[in-house]
Wavefront OBJ file of the C-alpha trace (Angstrom):
o trace
v -6.507 -40.055 -17.694
v -9.536 -42.227 -18.352
v -10.724 -42.323 -14.761
v -14.189 -40.872 -14.349
v -14.408 -37.458 -12.750
v -16.632 -38.749 -9.937
v -14.298 -41.661 -9.136
v -11.266 -39.387 -9.129
v -13.021 -36.880 -6.875
v -14.129 -39.636 -4.493
v -10.603 -41.015 -4.307
v -9.330 -37.511 -3.458
v -12.037 -36.756 -0.904
v -9.884 -37.064 2.214
v -6.703 -35.504 0.812
v -5.453 -32.144 1.998
v -5.879 -29.182 -0.351
v -2.150 -29.152 -1.148
v -2.225 -32.839 -2.147
v -5.341 -32.341 -4.243
v -3.722 -29.414 -6.016
v -0.620 -31.434 -6.846
v -2.727 -34.210 -8.361
v -5.006 -31.884 -10.296
v -1.983 -30.175 -11.872
v -1.315 -33.465 -13.676
v -4.630 -33.576 -15.550
v -6.110 -31.218 -18.123
v -7.605 -27.966 -16.902
v -11.051 -29.114 -18.071
v -10.851 -32.366 -16.101
v -9.509 -30.525 -13.048
v -12.504 -28.156 -13.169
v -14.940 -31.079 -13.402
v -13.238 -32.890 -10.515
v -13.362 -29.734 -8.373
v -17.087 -29.445 -9.121
v -17.568 -33.079 -8.056
v -15.637 -32.426 -4.843
v -17.942 -29.526 -4.032
v -20.955 -31.748 -4.635
v -19.524 -34.495 -2.433
v -19.064 -32.070 0.455
v -22.858 -31.721 0.626
v -23.577 -35.467 0.499
v -23.345 -38.332 2.932
v -21.361 -40.836 0.931
v -21.154 -44.408 2.160
v -17.687 -45.764 2.836
v -18.174 -48.577 0.305
v -18.538 -46.031 -2.522
v -15.347 -44.284 -1.444
v -13.504 -47.618 -1.198
v -14.727 -48.742 -4.647
v -13.491 -45.499 -6.224
v -10.067 -45.786 -4.583
v -9.721 -49.415 -5.694
v -10.658 -48.571 -9.297
v -8.189 -45.668 -9.377
v -5.412 -47.780 -7.859
v -6.000 -50.547 -10.406
v -5.961 -48.078 -13.288
v -2.759 -46.409 -12.106
v -1.209 -49.879 -11.777
v -1.952 -50.568 -15.432
v -4.898 -52.906 -14.864
v -8.110 -52.600 -16.761
v -10.597 -51.751 -14.096
v -14.321 -52.209 -14.002
v -16.455 -49.148 -14.400
v -18.388 -47.735 -11.528
v -21.160 -50.087 -10.426
v -23.610 -47.283 -9.973
v -24.018 -43.819 -8.730
v -24.156 -42.926 -5.066
v -26.441 -40.071 -6.077
v -30.111 -40.830 -5.661
v -33.104 -38.680 -6.524
v -34.904 -37.022 -3.644
v -38.691 -36.932 -3.551
v -40.133 -33.744 -2.183
v -43.676 -35.046 -1.915
v -45.299 -38.497 -1.909
v -46.597 -40.005 -5.118
v -50.382 -40.360 -5.460
l 1 2 3 4 5 6 7 8 9 10 11 12 13 14 15 16 17 18 19 20 21 22 23 24 25 26 27 28 29 30 31 32 33 34 35 36 37 38 39 40 41 42 43 44 45 46 47 48 49 50 51 52 53 54 55 56 57 58 59 60 61 62 63 64 65 66 67 68 69 70 71 72 73 74 75 76 77 78 79 80 81 82 83 84 85
C-alpha cells in the first residue's frame, strides 16, 4: 500500500481497536508498526478536522484506484520553548 503512514493513521483515528487491527493485518508488519507509532503520536496532538478529512479523502481515492495528491503539508509544527532574541 502506497498510502503514507501518517495519512493511514489519521484515517484510522476514530476507528475502534478491533477495526484498526483488522485493517493493520492487511499491511506489512513494518508498515503496521509505523502506523501504530503514528496513532500514538496523534493521541497526544490536537489535530484539526481538515487534516483528518484530507487524509480520509486521499485514502478513499487511492482505494478507489484514483491517483491521489500527496499530503499538502504536515499538521505537526515545531514548538518554541523560549522566544527568539
